[in-house]
C-alpha positions as CSV (number, residue, x, y, z in Angstrom):
1,M,-5.1,14.5,5.3
2,T,-5.1,10.9,6.6
3,P,-7.1,8.6,4.5
4,V,-10.3,7.0,6.0
5,L,-10.6,3.4,5.3
6,V,-13.3,0.9,5.9
7,P,-12.3,-2.8,6.6
8,L,-14.3,-5.2,4.6
9,T,-14.1,-8.6,6.3
10,T,-17.2,-10.4,5.1
11,P,-19.3,-10.5,1.8
12,D,-22.1,-8.7,3.8
13,E,-19.8,-5.9,4.7
14,V,-18.7,-5.6,1.1
15,E,-22.4,-5.2,0.0
16,T,-23.2,-2.7,2.7
17,F,-20.1,-0.7,1.8
18,L,-21.0,-0.6,-1.9
19,A,-24.6,0.2,-1.2
20,E,-23.8,3.1,1.1
21,N,-21.2,4.6,-1.1
22,P,-22.3,5.1,-4.8
23,L,-18.7,6.0,-5.7
24,S,-16.1,4.1,-4.0
25,G,-12.9,2.0,-4.2
26,V,-11.9,-1.4,-2.9
27,F,-8.2,-2.0,-2.2
28,K,-7.0,-5.6,-1.7
29,A,-3.9,-5.8,0.4
30,G,-1.5,-8.7,-0.2
31,T,1.4,-10.1,1.8
32,C,4.5,-8.4,0.4
33,H,6.0,-5.0,-0.5
34,K,3.9,-4.7,-3.6
35,T,0.9,-3.8,-1.3
36,M,3.1,-1.1,0.4
37,Q,4.1,0.4,-2.9
38,G,0.5,0.3,-4.3
39,F,-1.1,1.8,-1.3
40,G,1.6,4.5,-1.1
41,V,0.6,5.6,-4.7
42,L,-3.1,5.5,-3.9
43,E,-2.6,7.4,-0.6
44,T,-1.2,10.4,-2.6
45,F,-4.5,10.7,-4.5
46,L,-6.8,10.2,-1.4
47,K,-5.2,13.2,0.2
48,D,-6.9,15.4,-2.4
49,H,-9.9,13.5,-3.6
50,E,-13.1,12.3,-1.9
51,L,-13.1,8.6,-2.5
52,P,-14.3,6.1,0.2
53,I,-12.0,3.1,0.2
54,G,-12.9,-0.3,1.6
55,F,-9.8,-2.4,2.2
56,I,-9.5,-6.2,2.4
57,R,-6.6,-8.0,3.9
58,V,-6.8,-11.0,1.5
59,V,-5.1,-13.6,3.7
60,D,-7.4,-12.7,6.8
61,W,-10.6,-11.8,5.0
62,R,-10.6,-14.2,2.0
63,G,-14.3,-14.6,1.9
64,A,-14.7,-10.9,1.2
65,S,-12.0,-11.0,-1.4
66,N,-13.6,-14.0,-3.1
67,H,-17.0,-12.3,-3.1
68,I,-15.5,-9.2,-4.9
69,A,-14.1,-11.5,-7.5
70,A,-17.3,-13.4,-8.0
71,R,-19.5,-10.3,-8.0
72,T,-17.3,-8.4,-10.6
73,G,-15.8,-11.1,-12.7
74,I,-12.4,-9.5,-12.1
75,Q,-9.7,-12.0,-11.4
76,H,-8.3,-11.7,-7.9
77,Q,-4.8,-10.1,-7.6
78,S,-3.1,-8.4,-4.7
79,P,-2.6,-5.7,-4.4
80,Q,-5.6,-4.6,-6.4
81,L,-7.7,-1.5,-6.7
82,I,-11.1,-1.5,-8.1
83,V,-13.3,1.6,-8.4
84,F,-17.0,1.2,-8.2
85,K,-19.8,3.5,-9.5
86,D,-23.4,2.6,-8.5
87,G,-22.2,-0.8,-7.3
88,E,-20.5,-1.7,-10.7
89,P,-16.8,-1.8,-11.4
90,V,-15.6,0.9,-13.7
91,F,-11.8,0.5,-13.3
92,D,-9.4,-2.0,-11.9
93,V,-5.6,-2.2,-11.7
94,D,-3.2,-4.7,-10.2
95,N,0.2,-5.1,-8.7
96,W,3.1,-2.9,-10.1
97,N,0.6,-1.2,-12.5
98,I,-0.8,0.8,-9.6
99,T,1.2,4.0,-10.5
100,A,0.4,7.6,-10.5
101,D,0.3,7.7,-14.3
102,V,-2.4,5.1,-14.3
103,L,-4.5,6.5,-11.5
104,E,-4.4,10.2,-12.5
105,P,-6.8,10.0,-15.4
106,V,-9.2,7.7,-13.4
107,F,-9.4,10.2,-10.5
108,E,-9.9,13.1,-13.0
109,Q,-12.7,11.2,-14.7
110,Y,-14.6,9.8,-11.6
111,V,-13.5,11.3,-8.3
112,P,-14.4,14.7,-6.9
113,A,-11.6,16.8,-5.4
114,R,-11.8,17.5,-1.7
115,G,-14.1,20.6,-1.2
116,E,-16.4,19.6,-4.1
117,A,-19.7,17.8,-3.5
118,A,-18.9,14.4,-1.9
119,P,-20.9,11.3,-2.9
120,V,-23.9,10.6,-0.6
121,G,-22.9,8.1,2.0
122,S,-19.2,8.9,2.1
123,A,-17.3,6.6,4.1
124,A,-16.1,9.4,6.2
125,N,-19.5,9.4,7.7
126,T,-20.1,5.7,8.2
127,A,-19.8,4.0,11.5
128,A,-17.4,1.3,10.2
129,A,-14.9,3.9,9.0
130,S,-11.5,4.1,10.6
131,T,-8.3,6.0,9.9
132,V,-5.3,4.0,8.7
133,A,-3.5,2.7,11.8
134,A,-0.2,4.6,12.2
135,S,2.4,2.6,10.5
136,T,5.5,1.7,12.5
137,V,9.0,1.7,11.2
138,E,10.5,0.5,14.5
139,P,11.6,-3.0,13.2
140,Y,13.6,-1.2,10.5
141,K,15.1,1.2,13.1
142,Q,16.1,-1.6,15.4
143,L,17.8,-3.5,12.7
144,M,19.6,-0.3,11.6
145,R,20.8,0.5,15.0
146,G,22.1,-3.1,15.4
147,F,24.1,-2.6,12.2
148,L,25.5,0.7,13.2
149,S,26.5,-0.6,16.6
150,G,28.6,-3.4,15.0
151,E,26.3,-6.3,15.7
152,L,25.9,-7.3,12.0
153,P,28.3,-7.3,9.1
154,D,27.3,-5.5,5.9
155,W,26.2,-8.7,4.1
156,A,24.0,-10.0,7.0
157,F,22.4,-6.5,7.5
158,Q,21.6,-6.3,3.7
159,D,20.1,-9.8,3.7
160,R,17.9,-9.2,6.8
161,Y,16.8,-5.7,5.6
162,V,15.9,-6.9,2.1
163,N,13.9,-9.8,3.5
164,M,12.1,-7.5,5.9
165,F,11.2,-5.1,3.2
166,R,10.2,-7.9,0.7
167,D,7.6,-9.2,3.2
168,D,6.3,-5.8,4.4
169,A,2.6,-5.5,3.4
170,S,1.9,-2.5,5.6
171,L,-0.3,0.2,4.3
172,R,2.4,2.9,4.2
173,S,2.5,6.4,2.8
174,Q,4.5,6.9,-0.4
175,R,7.1,8.8,1.5
176,E,7.7,5.8,3.9
177,F,7.8,3.5,0.9
178,E,10.3,5.6,-1.0
179,L,12.5,6.0,2.0
180,L,12.6,2.3,2.8
181,S,13.0,1.2,-0.8
182,N,16.0,3.6,-1.6
183,L,18.4,1.7,0.7
184,F,18.8,-1.4,-1.5
185,G,16.3,-1.1,-4.3
186,D,14.2,-3.9,-5.7
187,P,14.0,-7.0,-3.4
188,D,12.7,-9.1,-6.2
189,A,15.8,-8.5,-8.2
190,Y,17.8,-9.4,-5.0
191,H,16.1,-12.7,-4.6
192,G,16.4,-13.4,-8.4
193,G,20.0,-13.7,-8.0
194,L,20.9,-10.1,-8.9
195,H,21.6,-9.0,-5.4
196,Q,24.9,-7.4,-6.4
197,L,22.6,-4.6,-7.9
198,G,22.3,-3.4,-4.3
199,A,25.8,-4.1,-3.3
200,P,26.8,-1.5,-0.5
201,Q,30.2,-0.8,-2.1
202,E,28.5,0.2,-5.5
203,R,26.1,2.7,-3.8
204,G,28.4,4.6,-1.4
205,N,29.2,4.1,2.2
206,L,26.5,1.9,3.7
207,K,26.8,3.2,7.3
208,E,26.4,6.7,6.1
209,R,23.3,5.9,4.1
210,V,21.9,3.9,7.0
211,Q,22.4,6.9,9.3
212,E,20.7,9.2,6.9
213,L,17.7,6.9,6.6
214,L,17.5,6.4,10.3
215,A,17.4,10.2,10.8
216,A,14.8,10.6,8.0
217,L,12.4,8.0,9.6
């Protein structure tokens, strides 16, 4: 089931969302692949649990983000997930700590499974709710097609791909995140001077792996 999200662009929208949804979560989206990874993990739980999620694109909707920090006393991070009950935060997690192992006990404790009684005012019934826009992998596909056609040497393709992935803050499913990340691994290691960890010659034939990824996407 596709998650239903509510964009929170202003402090007033934050307050309305929390008032209408006694059990809810707020996800702050940043500007890099950590957001993609964090949302991918969250998305796997939203498929099976009834938790209205308000999302804030921090760069674009900074007023809403700052309001959450001032309201809760929780230092701003991105990505960041905060779970609210009756308007008060009961759980928060940031960055690479947004993992299945961390979220599982929280969802078991606080969040009903789909089919159970949903909280009054569920975001699925609010006028502001919207499904996540279908993500696009077309920029990756175009880059891979260019490489396969001989437009780019291995090193130039790897450099462009890793930069694209590092800066990708799309709200993607865990499947998309895992597919895209498997080609070269951790872009932070790459930009920390450890790029040979993802060297094509050490991970099999690069063109074959790119063809497999292109087919999977």
